[in-house]
VEXLUMDREN-871911 format. One record per residue (C-alpha): residue number from 1; x, y, z. Coordinates in pm, whole numbers, plus 50000, padded with zeros to 5 digits. Example, Ala and Ser with C-alpha at 12.3 -4.5 7.8 and 13.67 -1.06 7.14 Angstrom:
i	x	y	z
1	51230	49550	50780
2	51367	49894	50714
This chain:
i	x	y	z
1	89898	34527	53259
2	90203	34726	53370
3	90515	34534	53444
4	90634	34520	53788
5	90811	34844	53890
6	91194	34858	53979
7	91161	35181	54161
8	91342	35226	54492
9	91086	35357	54724
10	91328	35512	54959
11	91451	35728	54676
12	91141	35794	54440
13	90887	35890	54705
14	91102	36167	54882
15	91211	36282	54543
16	90848	36316	54387
17	90722	36497	54712
18	91000	36744	54692
19	90986	36797	54316
20	90609	36824	54291
21	90604	37042	54603
22	90847	37290	54469
23	90705	37304	54118
24	90347	37372	54272
25	90493	37657	54477
26	90660	37798	54190
27	90331	37770	53980
28	90072	37900	54257
29	90321	38163	54407
30	90581	38263	54128
31	90648	38603	54243
32	90695	38510	54614
33	90895	38199	54533
34	91114	38408	54296
35	91164	38673	54567
36	91255	38431	54838
37	91485	38208	54642
38	91641	38516	54473
39	91738	38647	54826
40	91894	38319	54925
41	92077	38299	54585
42	92203	38646	54626
43	92340	38583	54979
44	92528	38276	54850
45	92668	38447	54545
46	92782	38757	54731
47	92909	38589	55045
48	93017	38240	54940
49	93128	38296	54574
50	93469	38188	54691
51	93334	37838	54761
52	93253	37801	54397
53	93579	37956	54281
54	93798	37731	54483
55	93580	37424	54424
56	93608	37445	54059
57	93978	37538	54062
58	94045	37212	54268
59	93839	37004	54021
60	94060	37125	53745
61	94392	37069	53930
62	94269	36730	54058
63	94177	36605	53704
64	94496	36737	53541
65	94701	36555	53822
66	94523	36229	53772
67	94571	36259	53395
68	94950	36282	53420
69	95002	36073	53727
70	95068	35700	53751
71	94694	35646	53806
72	94609	35762	53449
73	94664	35397	53309
74	94389	35250	53535
75	94093	35124	53336
76	93732	35214	53432
77	93663	34851	53442
78	93844	34530	53470
79	94196	34543	53319
80	94094	34353	53019
81	93762	34556	52950
82	93703	34728	52613
83	93500	35047	52523
84	93149	34963	52452
85	93111	35263	52206
86	93334	35394	51919
87	93533	35706	52001
88	93313	35917	51769
89	92978	35804	51932
90	93125	35838	52276
91	93229	36187	52217
92	92894	36274	52047
93	92688	36150	52331
94	92881	36318	52610
95	92891	36634	52419
96	92512	36635	52358
97	92427	36563	52717
98	92681	36815	52838
99	92589	37112	52657
100	92292	37057	52452
101	92053	37344	52382
102	92281	37584	52577
103	92517	37593	52269
104	92227	37720	52059
105	92089	37950	52328
106	92413	38123	52415
107	92638	38096	52128
108	92535	38445	52003
109	92357	38579	52325
110	92641	38540	52568
111	92919	38711	52343
112	92679	38994	52268
113	92591	39027	52636
114	92943	39059	52734
115	93017	39292	52453
116	92720	39533	52537
117	92726	39511	52915
118	92774	39832	53119
119	93042	39654	53329
120	93277	39705	53034
121	93111	40021	52880
122	93432	40214	52909
123	93637	39996	52684
124	93694	40025	52324
125	93473	39814	52096
126	93789	39600	52010
127	93858	39552	52375
128	93496	39464	52457
129	93501	39204	52176
130	93823	39051	52293
131	93688	39039	52664
132	93359	38902	52532
133	93540	38601	52365
134	93760	38561	52657
135	93500	38522	52926
136	93281	38298	52691
137	93594	38067	52653
138	93619	38090	53032
139	93269	37991	53100
140	93235	37711	52853
141	93583	37574	52865
142	93809	37341	53080
143	93641	37453	53406
144	93296	37356	53306
145	93406	37016	53191
146	93621	36950	53490
147	93301	36989	53693
148	93136	36718	53492
149	93457	36510	53463
150	93486	36466	53842
151	93148	36322	53882
152	93173	36116	53566
153	93501	35983	53667
154	93399	35881	54018
155	93092	35715	53913
156	93240	35512	53628
157	93545	35409	53845
158	93334	35287	54145
159	93069	35142	53907
160	93297	34940	53674
161	93617	34896	53872
162	93461	34815	54216
163	93134	34662	54058
164	92913	34899	54272
165	92575	35034	54150
166	92606	35321	53909
167	92476	35569	54171
168	92619	35866	54350
169	92602	35697	54676
170	92876	35457	54546
171	93123	35744	54536
172	93134	35746	54897
173	93219	35372	54947
174	93581	35426	55055
175	93453	35662	55317
176	93121	35515	55448
177	93153	35141	55332
178	92824	34958	55376
179	92661	35252	55522
180	92604	35381	55164
181	92294	35143	55173
182	92121	35341	55439
183	91956	35689	55477
184	92265	35866	55387
185	92291	35683	55052
186	91926	35730	54982
187	91966	36116	55060
188	92246	36151	54812
189	92052	35980	54534
190	91739	36191	54622
191	91943	36501	54589
192	92091	36382	54247
193	91736	36299	54128
194	91580	36627	54211
195	91877	36833	54087
196	91863	36642	53754
197	91490	36682	53718
198	91505	37066	53802
199	91796	37129	53564
200	91635	36946	53262
201	91289	37102	53329
202	91422	37454	53329
203	91666	37400	53018
204	91392	37240	52826
205	91151	37520	52926
206	91390	37776	52789
207	91442	37558	52479
208	91080	37542	52401
209	91048	37919	52402
210	91351	37945	52165
211	91195	37695	51914
212	90857	37892	51939
213	91053	38207	51861
214	91222	38056	51557
215	90908	37934	51431
216	90752	38273	51466
217	91050	38419	51297
218	90990	38200	50996
219	90630	38273	50987
220	90522	37923	51067
221	90335	38022	51372
222	90183	38371	51434
223	90298	38430	51782
224	90511	38304	52075
225	90245	38189	52323
226	90159	37914	52555
227	89925	37738	52296
228	90203	37658	52059
229	90424	37581	52343
230	90194	37298	52444
231	90219	37147	52107
232	90599	37193	52081
233	90646	37017	52436
234	90405	36735	52340
235	90568	36645	52017
236	90936	36680	52148
237	90858	36501	52472
238	90701	36203	52278
239	91024	36198	52060
240	91233	36200	52383
241	91042	35898	52535
242	91059	35698	52216
243	91434	35757	52209
244	91485	35671	52581
245	91275	35360	52575
246	91480	35234	52284
247	91794	35246	52496
248	92131	35413	52475
249	92252	35191	52196
250	91987	35289	51976
251	91793	35611	52023
252	92040	35826	52230
253	92329	35714	52020
254	92178	35775	51690
255	92030	36110	51768
256	92367	36225	51927
257	92549	36124	51601
258	92306	36301	51387
259	92331	36600	51601
260	92705	36633	51590
261	92699	36615	51205
262	92422	36871	51168
263	92611	37092	51411
264	92927	37078	51216
265	92736	37163	50893
266	92592	37472	51050
267	92927	37560	51187
268	93102	37537	50849
269	92816	37744	50686
270	92860	38037	50923
271	93249	38012	50907
272	93275	38022	50524
273	93000	38263	50442
274	93063	38480	50738
275	93377	38700	50794
276	93598	38398	50749
277	93952	38564	50784
278	93833	38765	51080
279	93688	38453	51250
280	94006	38244	51205
281	94214	38535	51311
282	93999	38621	51628
283	93985	38228	51720
284	94363	38203	51703
285	94413	38525	51911
286	94136	38411	52152
287	94316	38083	52223
288	94629	38271	52309
289	94446	38512	52527
290	94271	38227	52711
291	94591	38038	52765
292	94778	38361	52887
293	94485	38457	53134
294	94418	38097	53247
295	94537	38141	53594
296	94434	38488	53648
297	94078	38410	53537
298	94063	38095	53757
299	94141	38285	54068
300	93975	38621	53994
301	93690	38707	54240
302	93682	39071	54098
303	93709	39199	54471
304	93935	39489	54357
305	93699	39603	54090
306	93365	39657	54248
307	93193	39781	53935
308	93224	39440	53767
309	93105	39251	54083
310	92731	39223	53978
311	92857	39089	53640
312	93070	38843	53809
313	92787	38711	54036
314	92543	38688	53735
315	92781	38518	53502
316	93081	38341	53629
317	92949	38248	53958
318	92601	38162	53813
319	92783	37939	53542
320	92985	37738	53816
321	92663	37686	54017
322	92472	37585	53696
323	92726	37339	53580
324	92763	37185	53939
325	92385	37158	53949
326	92385	36972	53621
327	92678	36745	53699
328	92485	36454	53873
329	92280	36433	53550
330	92573	36475	53308
331	92815	36277	53516
332	92587	35996	53535
333	92524	35982	53164
334	92902	36013	53081
335	92961	35737	53340
336	92705	35512	53166
337	92887	35530	52830
338	93256	35538	52942
339	93322	35184	53057
340	93644	35049	52926
341	93825	35385	52887
342	94150	35443	53084
343	94144	35737	53342
344	94396	35926	53120
345	94184	35869	52805
346	93864	35977	53003
347	94001	36301	53135
348	94181	36401	52816
349	93865	36341	52602
350	93626	36506	52852
351	93836	36804	52922
352	93988	36880	52600
353	93785	36771	52294
354	93449	36945	52394
355	93637	37236	52522
356	93821	37289	52176
357	93478	37241	52008
358	93310	37507	52215
359	93586	37747	52157
360	93548	37707	51781
361	93156	37726	51801
362	93153	38034	52023
363	93415	38205	51824
364	93233	38145	51489
365	92894	38258	51613
366	92981	38514	51884
367	93257	38680	51694
368	93037	38686	51377
369	92755	38840	51560
370	92990	39109	51695
371	93149	39178	51359
372	92817	39218	51201
373	92689	39441	51485
374	92996	39678	51454
375	93006	39681	51070
376	92646	39641	50931
377	92377	39624	51214
378	92490	39940	51385
379	92405	39804	51718
380	92081	39632	51626
381	92205	39304	51760
382	92353	39451	52083
383	91998	39585	52129
384	91858	39233	52136
385	92135	39092	52368
386	91870	39049	52646
387	91634	38872	52413
388	91830	38540	52338
389	91529	38360	52210
390	91512	38584	51898
391	91880	38698	51874
392	92001	38381	51702
393	91751	38413	51433
394	91806	38787	51390
395	92177	38717	51357
396	92113	38468	51066
397	91941	38744	50876
398	92289	38890	50806
399	92403	38564	50623
400	92303	38417	50287
401	92016	38174	50267
402	91899	38289	50601
403	91552	38129	50598
404	91701	37783	50501
405	91964	37813	50786
406	91700	37914	51032
407	91518	37578	50955
408	91842	37399	51032
409	91893	37580	51351
410	91540	37470	51458
411	91616	37129	51367
412	91931	37134	51580
413	91746	37290	51873
414	91489	37010	51849
415	91756	36734	51838
416	91941	36894	52132
417	91605	36913	52303
418	91529	36550	52251
419	91899	36422	52329
420	91897	36615	52660
421	91550	36494	52756
422	91611	36133	52657
423	91946	36108	52823
424	91793	36288	53136
425	91498	36036	53124
426	91746	35750	53114
427	91951	35886	53403
428	91654	35969	53630
429	91516	35608	53582
430	91877	35490	53656
431	91893	35691	53985
432	91540	35593	54098
433	91598	35222	54046
434	91967	35220	54195
435	92081	35122	53832
436	91852	34828	53777
437	91973	34613	53488
438	91625	34592	53339
439	91324	34843	53408
440	90982	34841	53239
441	90940	35094	52970
442	90638	35232	53135
443	90898	35409	53400
444	91063	35596	53110
445	90721	35714	52993
446	90644	35828	53357
447	90948	36040	53378
448	90917	36190	53030
449	90547	36282	53092
450	90622	36434	53439
451	90886	36642	53265
452	90652	36761	53006
453	90360	36831	53241
454	90564	37025	53506
455	90764	37214	53238
456	90433	37343	53074
457	90277	37429	53428
458	90589	37640	53505
459	90604	37792	53158
460	90230	37899	53189
461	90275	38039	53546
462	90611	38200	53485
463	90765	37978	53750
464	91060	37862	53542
465	91303	38141	53703
466	91205	38015	54055
467	91283	37664	53972
468	91617	37775	53796
469	91715	37963	54107
470	91642	37669	54332
471	91865	37459	54114
472	92149	37708	54133
473	92125	37721	54533
474	92147	37341	54549
475	92486	37369	54371
476	92644	37502	54697
477	92605	37185	54908
478	92672	36960	54595
479	93019	37134	54531
480	93114	37017	54882
481	92989	36668	54810
482	93200	36674	54490
483	93514	36772	54697
484	93443	36452	54899
485	93431	36253	54582
486	93783	36368	54507
487	93900	36241	54845
488	93716	35917	54803
489	93865	35856	54463
490	94224	35935	54574
491	94186	35668	54867
492	94043	35420	54618
493	94317	35472	54347
494	94581	35429	54595
495	94456	35108	54715
496	94392	34998	54356
497	94753	35073	54242
498	94908	34907	54553
499	94685	34599	54484
500	94817	34550	54125
501	95176	34640	54208
502	95186	34390	54506
503	95466	34141	54457
504	95463	33790	54581
505	95560	33720	54945
506	95775	33426	54851
507	95981	33430	54535
508	95928	33093	54358
509	96152	33022	54075
510	95951	32772	53846
511	96245	32654	53634
512	96483	32447	53837
513	96707	32375	53545
514	96613	31999	53523
515	96517	31857	53179
516	96713	32145	53016
517	96744	31959	52683
518	96366	31922	52661
519	96326	32288	52746
520	96572	32398	52477
521	96370	32199	52223
522	96039	32373	52337
523	96203	32712	52320
524	96325	32695	51958
525	95991	32521	51837
526	95683	32694	51721
527	95369	32561	51854
528	95043	32457	51681
529	94696	32493	51839
530	94683	32120	51878
531	95007	32092	52062
532	94895	32362	52303
533	94572	32208	52369
534	94756	31873	52428
535	94976	32069	52673
536	94668	32174	52851
537	94512	31842	52885
538	94822	31654	52975
539	94995	31912	53203
540	94754	32194	53308
541	94443	31981	53379
542	94658	31717	53573
543	94812	31984	53780
544	94494	32152	53853
545	94327	31813	53944
546	94618	31743	54184
547	94564	32088	54325
548	94194	32031	54369
549	94244	31714	54555
550	94490	31875	54801
551	94275	32171	54856
552	93988	31947	54947
553	94219	31761	55191
554	94280	32095	55348
555	93910	32175	55386
556	93895	32414	55081
557	93666	32347	54785
558	93814	32416	54432
559	93637	32393	54126
560	93784	32321	53783
561	93620	32454	53467
562	93707	32374	53106
563	93583	32627	52849
564	93585	32682	52468
565	93663	32960	52230
566	93941	33003	52308
567	94018	32685	52483
568	94049	32763	52868
569	94105	32567	53185
570	94069	32731	53524
571	94067	32651	53893
572	93852	32843	54104
573	93797	32895	54479
574	93454	33057	54537
575	93382	33307	54814
576	93067	33479	54937
577	93208	33803	55069
578	93523	33856	54872
579	93631	33806	54509
580	93687	33455	54385
581	94044	33331	54341
582	94086	33223	53975
583	94395	33090	53796
584	94331	32991	53448
585	94519	32898	53130
586	94407	32981	52776
587	94527	32897	52438
588	94671	33230	52292
589	94762	33297	51944
590	95027	33543	51801
591	95140	33635	51454
592	95509	33588	51375
593	95702	33857	51189
594	95816	33801	50842
595	96181	33853	50954
596	96146	33557	51189
597	95976	33353	50908
598	96257	33418	50668
599	96541	33353	50924
600	96740	33048	50817
601	96882	33004	51167
602	96559	32899	51314
603	96337	32595	51276
604	96096	32597	50985
605	95725	32623	51036
606	95422	32624	50797
607	95207	32890	50944
608	95278	33239	51037
609	95060	33198	51349
610	95206	33034	51668
611	95013	32928	51973
612	95106	32933	52343
613	94934	32866	52676
614	94893	33192	52874
615	94782	33233	53234
616	94494	33468	53337
617	94359	33569	53674
618	94028	33664	53847
619	94116	34024	53896
620	94222	34068	53531
621	94602	34121	53592
622	94805	34057	53282
623	94906	33700	53245
624	95213	33527	53088
625	95339	33242	52887
626	95351	32920	53082
627	95440	32680	52794
628	95777	32579	52963
629	95619	32489	53295
630	95614	32119	53418
631	95328	31986	53617
632	95496	32077	53946
633	95616	32415	53831
634	95271	32495	53733
635	95126	32391	54069
636	95401	32597	54230
637	95292	32910	54020
638	94926	32870	54124
639	95002	32856	54495
640	95245	33160	54449
641	94940	33361	54331
642	94707	33192	54605
643	94959	33323	54872
644	94947	33664	54736
645	94572	33662	54723
646	94553	33552	55076
647	94807	33827	55190
648	94606	34105	55018
649	94264	33990	55151
650	94388	33990	55501
651	94464	34363	55512
652	94181	34587	55626
653	94262	34862	55381
654	94200	34646	55090
655	93856	34550	55206
656	93671	34763	54950
657	93870	34638	54664
658	93839	34278	54731
659	93464	34289	54814
660	93251	34013	54634
661	93236	34010	54255
662	92879	34136	54227
663	92881	34327	54558
664	92553	34173	54628
665	92540	34326	54979
666	92536	34672	54808
667	92236	34612	54571
């Protein structure tokens, strides 16, 4: 018997109607669908291409500003949260989700198409090779990852900092507040789910064709036809479903780690057995060329060079639309794995590390192909520029051990296929359930099976192009939605920063100067764990009990909790709508330096470790040493923080930041 579904009907039903409807139209009327959608796409690309140019430019500027601003230190989570994944696993997973099969599909094909295009036919071979590398860098560099970064940052910030559901609707909370629960919120999630489904379906469809072409090249299958594609889709979809149902921590993480290792092996093979000196030199020059032309490329609309306009629409604008259409899926997945990172760390990693790797990858494969084409192939590779399914494998024929390497390439494509599909299945289930904590595994199987069935139907009927065009068209409205994400994020970050920088309304000096001899004795003494725990029982607990009684006298219920490992005592005032007020004290250990241990003019102690009681708060602000407080001074300190708490929650602008711990009203 199937477990109870966690699907949200307001999201799933409209999404399935739209997804299945568009796919059936593409299957039964592929020519008509392509003609209508192509007309709409061409109108957008020709007349509204400036929207994409400005949107992507603003995304880059926005992220660079955040990275170097005072907001960069803010964590994606509470102030004391830690990353859930190692840096290597984190980078591997976001990289596999963000680029995937595209790296294998376009690493040779795109540079070769730029190299052989009629748009640059009047240029010398060397200039065409330089332009090919430059535009490939441009399309796969910082601009692409800025698109993913905006969505991923907004999602992870509102999910982990504001404790909202990991859903695109949450990114509008500063602008719409609780209205995100209604029809507008559902509409945003339906858009994200459909966009994710279409993007993955088309990419996986093209990936299957490339795998089939590779198997045909190796003689493992006699031809590239639908029968073999059925088998390939069935096997790979099954692997993707198994990976997705095992969870991010197991299947997705493991495959992503394997993938990055195999990709690096292939990269090093081509680098050292190809034209090595040429590749290193061209990469170095390419980086300089990219940096020098960064701003002109960013703002270039080719309006003064009409001969290159068709190329501009079919490459740069198409890429911006493609990355934007993929951003709900990639952004959601990046957000899912980025809890505990700072904003600066998130942006730096997402913008720079994958970009550098893409540059190295595209340089090694693209420049090798162009070099072979100019020196050995005599234009044979250029002639295959419009057949990317076979081009990669023909390129490998010019390297040693080409057959063995072709098997490795097919393995990498398969792993990319599975990692894209499994993370896509995971994200679609997350969107469709409003990020439910636990979902039955049959839901993952459902999304995986639907992906496989519709991808095969579209492959058989030739409807993949229509679906791809539909995906590109949806990028226009979503680019405007992403700009609103930026506005929403700035508003939230401003309130966040103000909240943590807020000083106390009344300055209370806890040490009056009384008992100064006892205080001096405390200062020059090193504490044991036992002495700190004794302080917590005799001073902290007594102070909290006095406070509890006085709060009750004033009609406020306060709860005292005593916790272990490490020993903690906290007083908490619970609320239904806003965050609870918590003031706690915990036993903290620190290691004393050898210099202090060896200093004669200090009291001796037996252990290098010393302990002290440290305060902590419900909003994870940094606490401090309270070992010198008397009972009354500790009470004064608690009231000082409670006074600050009341002042902050009384201001309307802070409403979204102090909403209840679980934000139950938003779930």
